[in-house]
C-alpha positions as CSV (number, residue, x, y, z in Angstrom):
1,M,0.1,-0.1,-0.3
2,F,1.3,3.4,-1.0
3,T,0.0,7.0,-0.4
4,G,0.8,8.4,-3.9
5,L,3.5,11.0,-2.7
6,V,6.4,10.4,-4.6
7,E,9.7,10.4,-2.7
8,E,12.0,10.9,-5.5
9,T,12.9,10.2,-9.3
10,G,15.2,7.2,-9.9
11,E,17.2,6.6,-12.9
12,V,16.8,3.3,-14.9
13,L,20.2,1.7,-15.3
14,S,18.9,-1.1,-17.4
15,F,15.9,-3.2,-18.2
16,H,16.4,-6.4,-20.4
17,A,14.7,-10.1,-20.6
18,Q,15.9,-13.0,-18.5
19,P,14.6,-16.4,-19.3
20,D,11.7,-16.2,-16.5
21,S,11.0,-12.5,-16.2
22,W,12.2,-9.1,-17.2
23,R,14.9,-7.6,-14.9
24,L,14.7,-3.9,-14.2
25,K,17.8,-2.1,-12.4
26,L,17.5,1.5,-11.2
27,R,19.2,4.0,-9.1
28,G,17.4,5.5,-6.0
29,E,19.0,7.2,-3.3
30,V,16.3,8.0,-0.8
31,V,14.3,4.9,-1.5
32,S,17.3,2.4,-0.9
33,E,18.1,3.9,2.6
34,D,16.1,1.3,4.7
35,V,14.8,-1.1,2.0
36,K,15.4,-4.9,2.2
37,I,14.9,-7.8,-0.3
38,G,11.6,-8.4,-0.8
39,D,10.2,-4.9,0.2
40,S,7.9,-3.3,-2.3
41,I,8.6,-0.2,-4.2
42,A,6.2,1.7,-6.3
43,V,8.0,2.4,-9.7
44,N,5.7,4.9,-11.7
45,G,3.0,3.5,-9.5
46,C,3.6,0.0,-9.9
47,C,4.0,-2.3,-6.9
48,L,7.4,-4.2,-7.5
49,S,9.6,-6.4,-5.0
50,V,13.1,-5.6,-4.4
51,T,15.1,-9.1,-5.4
52,E,18.6,-7.4,-5.3
53,M,20.3,-4.4,-4.0
54,S,23.7,-2.5,-3.3
55,E,24.3,0.9,-2.5
56,H,21.7,3.1,-4.1
57,T,20.7,0.4,-6.4
58,L,17.7,-1.9,-6.6
59,V,16.8,-4.6,-9.0
60,F,13.3,-5.8,-9.6
61,D,11.9,-8.8,-11.3
62,V,8.9,-7.7,-13.6
63,L,6.3,-9.9,-15.2
64,E,5.4,-10.0,-18.9
65,E,1.9,-9.0,-17.7
66,T,3.4,-5.9,-15.9
67,R,5.0,-4.6,-19.0
68,L,2.0,-5.3,-21.1
69,V,-0.3,-3.5,-18.7
70,T,1.7,-0.6,-17.6
71,N,4.2,2.3,-19.2
72,L,7.3,0.1,-18.0
73,K,7.3,-1.3,-21.7
74,K,8.6,2.3,-22.5
75,V,11.5,2.6,-20.0
76,D,15.0,2.6,-21.4
77,L,18.6,3.4,-20.1
78,G,18.3,7.0,-18.5
79,S,14.5,7.0,-17.9
80,R,13.3,8.9,-14.8
81,V,10.8,6.8,-12.8
82,N,8.9,8.0,-10.0
83,L,9.8,6.0,-6.6
84,E,7.9,5.7,-3.1
85,R,8.5,3.2,-0.5
86,S,5.4,1.4,0.9
87,L,3.2,2.9,3.6
88,R,4.3,2.7,7.2
89,N,1.8,1.7,10.1
90,D,3.6,4.6,12.2
91,G,3.2,7.8,10.3
92,R,0.9,10.2,8.6
93,V,-1.1,9.4,5.4
94,G,-1.1,12.1,2.8
95,G,-2.2,11.7,-0.6
96,H,-4.8,8.8,-0.9
97,F,-4.5,4.7,-0.7
98,V,-2.6,3.5,-3.7
99,T,-2.1,-0.2,-4.0
100,G,0.2,-0.2,-6.9
101,H,-1.8,-2.4,-8.8
102,V,-1.9,-0.3,-12.1
103,D,-5.4,-0.5,-13.8
104,C,-4.2,0.5,-17.4
105,V,-2.3,3.3,-19.2
106,G,-3.7,6.5,-20.6
107,K,-2.3,9.0,-23.1
108,I,-1.3,12.6,-22.2
109,K,-3.4,14.8,-24.7
110,E,-1.9,18.1,-23.4
111,I,0.4,19.5,-20.4
112,K,0.7,23.1,-20.4
113,H,1.3,26.3,-18.2
114,Q,-1.9,28.4,-17.8
115,G,-0.3,31.5,-16.0
116,R,1.6,30.1,-13.0
117,D,-0.5,26.9,-13.1
118,V,0.4,23.6,-15.1
119,L,-2.6,22.0,-16.8
120,L,-2.6,18.1,-17.4
121,K,-5.2,16.4,-19.5
122,I,-4.9,12.8,-20.0
123,E,-7.3,10.4,-22.0
124,A,-8.4,7.4,-20.1
125,P,-9.6,4.3,-21.6
126,K,-13.7,4.6,-21.9
127,T,-14.0,1.3,-19.7
128,F,-12.4,3.1,-16.6
129,R,-14.1,6.6,-16.9
130,K,-16.8,5.3,-14.6
131,Y,-14.4,5.5,-11.7
132,L,-13.7,9.2,-12.0
133,V,-15.6,12.0,-10.3
134,Y,-14.9,15.7,-9.8
135,K,-12.4,16.3,-7.0
136,G,-11.8,12.5,-6.8
137,C,-8.4,10.7,-6.5
138,I,-6.3,9.2,-9.2
139,S,-2.8,7.8,-9.3
140,V,-0.9,8.9,-12.4
141,D,2.6,7.2,-12.4
142,G,2.3,6.7,-8.8
143,I,1.4,10.4,-8.0
144,S,-1.6,11.2,-6.0
145,L,-3.7,13.7,-7.9
146,T,-7.0,15.3,-7.7
147,V,-9.1,15.3,-10.5
148,A,-10.1,19.0,-11.4
149,E,-12.6,18.1,-14.4
150,V,-14.0,14.7,-16.2
151,D,-15.3,15.1,-19.7
152,D,-16.4,12.3,-22.4
153,Q,-12.7,12.1,-23.5
154,L,-10.3,13.8,-20.7
155,I,-9.1,14.1,-17.5
156,S,-7.9,17.5,-16.3
157,I,-5.6,17.8,-13.5
158,W,-3.9,21.0,-12.1
159,L,-0.2,20.6,-11.1
160,I,1.4,22.4,-8.4
161,P,5.0,23.4,-8.6
162,H,6.0,20.9,-5.9
163,T,4.5,17.9,-7.9
164,L,6.7,19.0,-11.1
165,E,9.7,19.4,-9.1
166,M,9.5,15.8,-7.4
167,T,8.3,13.8,-10.1
168,N,9.0,12.8,-13.8
169,L,5.9,14.7,-14.9
170,V,8.2,17.6,-15.6
171,E,9.6,15.5,-18.5
172,R,6.3,14.6,-19.6
173,K,4.8,15.6,-23.1
174,S,1.8,15.0,-25.4
175,G,1.5,11.7,-26.5
176,D,3.3,10.0,-23.5
177,L,1.9,7.0,-21.7
178,V,1.3,7.2,-18.0
179,N,0.2,4.4,-15.6
180,L,-3.3,5.1,-14.3
181,E,-4.7,3.5,-11.0
182,F,-8.3,4.4,-10.2
183,D,-9.7,4.8,-6.7
184,L,-10.0,1.6,-4.7
185,L,-13.0,2.4,-2.7
186,A,-14.9,3.2,-6.2
187,K,-13.8,-0.2,-7.3
188,Y,-15.5,-1.8,-4.2
189,A,-18.6,0.2,-4.2
190,E,-19.2,-1.1,-7.8
191,K,-18.8,-4.6,-6.8
192,I,-21.1,-4.4,-3.6
193,L,-23.9,-2.7,-5.8
194,L,-23.7,-5.0,-8.6
195,S,-23.9,-7.9,-6.0
196,Q,-27.1,-6.4,-4.5
197,D,-28.6,-6.0,-8.1
198,R,-28.5,-9.9,-8.5
């Protein structure tokens, strides 16, 4: 479980196929401070388990399914990825509950300055738009963000300078793919309501 408050951007050192999985190696100074083998790290919002580590370097095994469903299939040497350690029970919870189980990828349609603010517009697959509400939560590449507007085609999100400073959104452009995770509570509510209809 994560909060969607990105701790740092890490650098991809390698990502290549192994006989039984893909192997992702990255550099992360903050998140590697107190991590152990088996711990979960959100990488662009995708929950991955640490399989090897050395000073400031973490290695993960990535399933083919994970590559297919997420934007990790697009990362390459030098790519910047958002990193967050899993939630601790003894601290404050900012953001919202993020599981690290990516639902789908969306496409950035627009990211631009409007005065001092930055507006991000993302196209999400139609099947997932039912989980989007005005002022609701969404995780974009593991970043907890607030939905400002939903229309038939696009999700609009306003970005604060801190978010741009701390995440890889500062490098994003129109056409880029981002990992989307929709609100867990909305998905449970849907399941309960569907079972009551039966």
